[in-house]
C-alpha positions in Angstrom: -69.7 141.5 -47.5 -73.1 141.8 -49.2 -73.2 138.1 -49.9 -72.5 137.3 -46.2 -75.2 139.7 -45.1 -77.7 138.3 -47.4 -77.0 134.8 -46.2 -77.3 135.9 -42.5 -80.5 137.9 -43.1 -82.1 135.1 -45.0 -81.5 132.7 -42.0 -82.7 135.3 -39.4 -86.0 135.6 -41.2 -86.5 131.9 -41.9 -89.5 130.1 -40.4 -87.2 127.8 -38.4 -85.5 130.7 -36.5 -88.6 132.7 -36.1 -90.6 129.8 -34.6 -87.8 129.1 -32.2 -87.8 132.7 -31.1 -91.6 132.5 -30.7 -91.2 129.5 -28.4 -88.6 131.3 -26.4 -90.8 134.4 -26.0 -93.8 132.1 -25.1 -91.8 130.6 -22.2 -90.8 134.1 -20.9 -94.5 135.1 -21.0 -95.5 131.9 -19.1 -97.5 130.7 -22.1 -98.2 126.9 -22.6 -96.5 126.7 -26.0 -94.6 123.6 -25.3 -95.6 120.3 -26.9 -97.1 117.5 -24.8 -94.4 115.0 -23.9 -96.0 112.3 -26.1 -96.1 114.6 -29.1 -92.5 115.6 -28.5 -91.4 112.0 -28.4 -93.4 111.1 -31.5 -91.8 113.9 -33.5 -88.3 113.0 -32.4 -88.9 109.4 -33.5 -90.4 110.7 -36.8 -87.4 112.9 -37.5 -84.8 110.3 -36.6 -86.3 107.6 -38.8 -87.2 110.0 -41.7 -83.7 111.5 -41.8 -82.2 108.0 -41.7 -84.6 106.8 -44.4 -83.7 109.7 -46.7 -80.0 109.2 -46.1 -80.2 105.5 -46.8 -82.0 106.1 -50.1 -79.3 108.6 -51.0 -76.6 105.9 -50.3 -77.8 104.0 -53.4 -75.8 106.5 -55.6 -72.7 106.7 -53.3 -69.5 104.8 -54.1 -67.4 103.3 -51.3 -64.4 105.4 -52.6 -66.2 108.7 -52.0 -67.4 107.7 -48.6 -64.2 106.2 -47.2 -62.2 109.3 -46.4 -65.1 111.3 -44.9 -66.1 108.3 -42.7 -62.5 108.0 -41.3 -62.4 111.8 -40.8 -65.7 111.7 -38.9 -64.5 109.0 -36.5 -61.3 111.1 -35.9 -63.4 114.2 -35.2 -65.7 112.2 -33.0 -62.7 111.3 -30.8 -61.0 114.7 -31.1 -63.9 117.1 -30.2 -64.8 115.8 -26.8 -61.1 115.8 -25.8 -60.8 119.4 -26.9 -64.0 120.3 -25.1 -62.9 118.7 -21.9 -59.6 120.5 -21.8 -61.2 123.8 -22.9 -63.4 123.6 -19.9 -60.4 123.7 -17.6 -60.6 127.5 -17.5 -63.9 127.2 -15.7 -62.6 126.3 -12.3 -65.9 125.7 -10.5 -66.6 122.7 -12.7 -65.2 119.3 -11.7 -63.7 116.8 -14.1 -66.8 114.6 -14.1 -69.0 117.5 -15.1 -66.4 118.4 -17.8 -66.6 114.8 -19.1 -70.4 115.0 -19.2 -70.3 118.3 -21.1 -67.6 116.9 -23.4 -69.9 113.9 -24.2 -72.8 116.3 -25.1 -70.5 118.3 -27.4 -68.8 115.2 -28.8 -72.3 113.9 -29.7 -74.4 115.6 -32.4 -77.7 117.5 -32.6 -80.2 115.9 -34.9 -82.4 119.1 -35.1 -79.4 121.3 -35.9 -78.5 118.9 -38.6 -82.0 119.0 -39.9 -82.1 122.8 -39.8 -78.8 122.9 -41.7 -80.1 120.6 -44.4 -83.3 122.7 -44.8 -81.2 125.9 -44.9 -78.8 124.6 -47.6 -81.7 123.1 -49.6 -83.5 126.5 -49.5 -80.3 128.1 -50.9 -80.0 125.4 -53.6 -76.7 124.0 -52.2 -76.2 120.3 -52.7 -75.1 118.0 -49.9 -73.6 114.4 -50.2 -76.1 111.7 -49.6 -74.1 110.0 -47.0 -74.1 112.8 -44.4 -76.7 111.0 -42.3 -74.2 108.1 -42.0 -71.6 110.7 -41.0 -73.8 112.0 -38.3 -74.1 108.5 -36.8 -70.3 107.9 -37.1 -69.7 111.1 -35.1 -72.3 110.3 -32.5 -71.0 107.1 -31.0 -67.2 107.9 -30.4 -68.1 111.3 -29.1 -70.3 109.9 -26.3 -67.9 107.1 -25.4 -64.8 109.4 -25.3 -66.5 112.0 -23.2 -67.8 109.5 -20.7 -64.4 107.8 -20.5 -62.5 111.0 -19.8 -64.9 112.1 -17.1 -64.8 108.7 -15.4 -61.0 108.3 -15.7 -60.3 111.7 -14.2 -62.6 111.2 -11.3 -61.6 107.6 -10.7 -65.2 106.5 -11.0 -66.2 103.0 -12.1 -68.3 103.0 -15.2 -70.8 100.2 -16.1 -69.4 100.0 -19.6 -71.7 97.2 -20.7 -74.8 99.1 -19.7 -73.4 102.4 -21.1 -72.4 101.0 -24.5 -75.7 99.3 -24.8 -77.5 102.6 -24.2 -75.3 104.4 -26.7 -75.7 101.7 -29.4 -79.3 100.7 -28.8 -80.7 104.1 -27.8 -83.4 105.5 -30.1 -81.0 108.0 -31.8 -78.5 105.5 -33.1 -80.9 102.6 -33.6 -83.5 104.7 -35.6 -80.8 106.4 -37.7 -79.0 103.2 -38.5 -82.3 101.4 -39.0 -83.6 104.1 -41.3 -80.3 104.1 -43.2 -80.5 100.3 -43.7 -84.2 100.4 -44.7 -83.6 103.3 -47.1 -80.7 101.6 -48.7 -82.4 98.2 -49.1 -85.9 99.1 -50.1 -86.9 99.5 -53.7 -87.4 102.9 -55.3 -91.1 102.3 -55.5 -91.3 101.3 -51.8 -89.4 104.5 -50.9 -91.7 106.7 -53.0 -94.8 105.2 -51.3 -93.7 106.5 -47.9 -91.7 109.6 -48.9 -94.8 111.9 -49.0 -95.1 111.4 -45.2 -91.5 110.8 -44.0 -89.7 113.1 -46.4 -92.0 115.8 -47.7 -93.4 116.7 -44.3 -90.1 116.9 -42.4 -89.9 120.6 -42.6 -93.3 121.1 -41.0 -92.6 118.6 -38.2 -89.2 120.3 -37.6 -90.9 123.6 -37.1 -93.1 122.1 -34.4 -90.0 120.6 -32.8 -88.2 124.0 -32.9 -91.2 125.6 -31.2 -90.8 123.2 -28.3 -87.1 123.6 -28.1 -87.5 127.4 -28.1 -89.9 127.0 -25.2 -87.4 124.8 -23.4 -84.5 127.3 -24.0 -86.6 130.1 -22.7 -87.7 128.1 -19.6 -84.1 127.2 -18.8 -82.5 130.6 -19.6 -82.4 131.8 -15.9 -80.6 128.5 -15.0 -78.1 129.1 -17.8 -77.4 132.6 -16.4 -76.7 131.1 -13.0 -73.8 129.0 -14.4 -71.9 132.2 -15.2 -70.6 134.1 -18.2 -67.7 131.7 -18.7 -70.0 128.8 -19.3 -72.1 130.9 -21.7 -68.9 132.0 -23.5 -67.9 128.3 -23.9 -71.3 127.5 -25.3 -70.7 130.1 -28.1 -66.9 130.1 -28.6 -66.4 126.4 -28.6 -68.9 125.7 -31.4 -67.2 128.3 -33.6 -63.8 126.6 -33.1 -65.1 123.0 -33.5 -67.3 124.1 -36.5 -64.2 125.6 -38.2 -62.3 122.4 -37.6 -65.1 120.4 -39.1 -65.4 122.6 -42.1 -61.7 122.5 -42.8 -61.5 118.7 -42.4 -64.5 118.2 -44.6 -63.0 120.2 -47.4 -59.7 118.3 -46.9 -61.4 115.0 -47.5 -63.1 116.3 -50.7 -66.5 117.1 -49.4 -68.5 119.7 -51.3 -69.1 123.1 -49.8 -72.5 121.9 -48.7 -71.1 118.7 -47.2 -68.3 120.5 -45.4 -70.9 123.0 -44.0 -72.9 120.1 -42.6 -69.8 118.5 -41.1 -69.0 121.8 -39.5 -72.5 122.0 -38.1 -72.3 118.5 -36.7 -68.9 119.2 -35.0 -70.3 122.5 -33.6 -73.6 121.1 -32.2 -74.3 119.6 -28.8 -76.7 116.7 -28.2 -79.8 116.9 -26.0 -81.4 113.6 -27.0 -78.9 110.8 -27.0 -76.2 112.3 -24.7 -78.4 112.9 -21.6 -79.5 109.2 -21.5 -76.0 107.9 -22.0 -74.3 110.3 -19.5 -77.0 109.5 -16.9 -75.8 105.8 -17.0 -72.1 106.4 -17.6 -71.6 109.3 -15.2 -74.6 109.2 -12.8 -72.9 111.6 -10.3 -72.3 114.3 -12.9 -74.4 117.5 -13.0 -76.7 116.5 -15.9 -78.5 119.8 -16.0 -75.3 121.8 -16.5 -74.4 120.0 -19.8 -78.0 120.1 -21.0 -78.5 123.8 -20.3 -75.3 124.7 -22.1 -76.3 122.6 -25.1 -79.9 123.5 -25.5 -79.9 126.9 -23.8 -76.8 128.5 -25.4 -75.2 126.4 -28.2 -78.4 125.3 -30.0 -79.9 128.8 -30.5 -76.5 130.2 -31.4 -76.1 127.6 -34.1 -79.6 127.9 -35.4 -79.5 131.7 -35.7 -75.9 132.5 -36.5 -73.8 129.3 -36.7 -75.3 127.6 -39.8 -74.7 130.6 -42.1 -71.3 131.2 -40.5 -70.1 127.7 -41.2 -71.4 128.0 -44.8 -69.3 131.2 -45.2 -66.3 129.4 -43.7 -66.7 126.6 -46.3 -66.9 129.1 -49.1 -63.9 131.0 -47.8 -61.8 127.9 -47.2 -62.6 126.4 -50.6 -61.3 129.6 -52.3 -57.9 128.9 -50.9 -57.7 125.1 -51.6 
């Protein structure tokens, strides 16, 4: 019990959580704490490429045998999670199937910032994570988006421009920068990597803090809109991540990931996208209520995962591993 409390309290007093809360309070006080759009876009590009680059460099020491099972498991989870999300939303009767598909696509996709915060949290607690987890993030991202859009369009009988939608999913900045960063990090020499790591790797924590300030402001600005959706939607935004995170942790340990790796997989399964998914859903399901999915993801699930979810999934991984 004391161990769980120390883990939770350490996260609650971390800079990442406190800066998010500051942004939230700033929004409620009508302060101009949000980043300019150009700065926000620059930091998102920086984080995407930097995380991909670090992951690609880490792949140099990864054997195909150690990566194969987690990769297959990630594709499976990328298909499963949006399906579970879609049917879980059936209990909210005032949401149509297209909107359920849009929300499922957001939750089938992943949150880069939650992923980054989890890595930072585990690193601060000296918990190692497999070097290929950035590749796992990408493997979860693509099927999650496609399956969510497919379910939403099939149920509504809508015609989807699949060529355009798939192009957005694959060539959008999230996937392209992550995959590009992975490839560059894996191919470049150690000396080449070390030349740019002071900027792209060492400063990631600072840039992430600025990003979280902006997201806190967005969450605070949209909170009244989240409340309008109703308590059931807010409940989904909290309960579903716990369930999907538990599934991700259990699957991670079953495919021989470490406690840190299983925690990160749980975090990825529990997170909801607010970068890649909105663009893909806008093309694939243009008639869906885009703000509903985005509000749930960034207004409810993201702060829950940032403050409570990450240490919760770590404790799940520790608990599960004790019985394996």
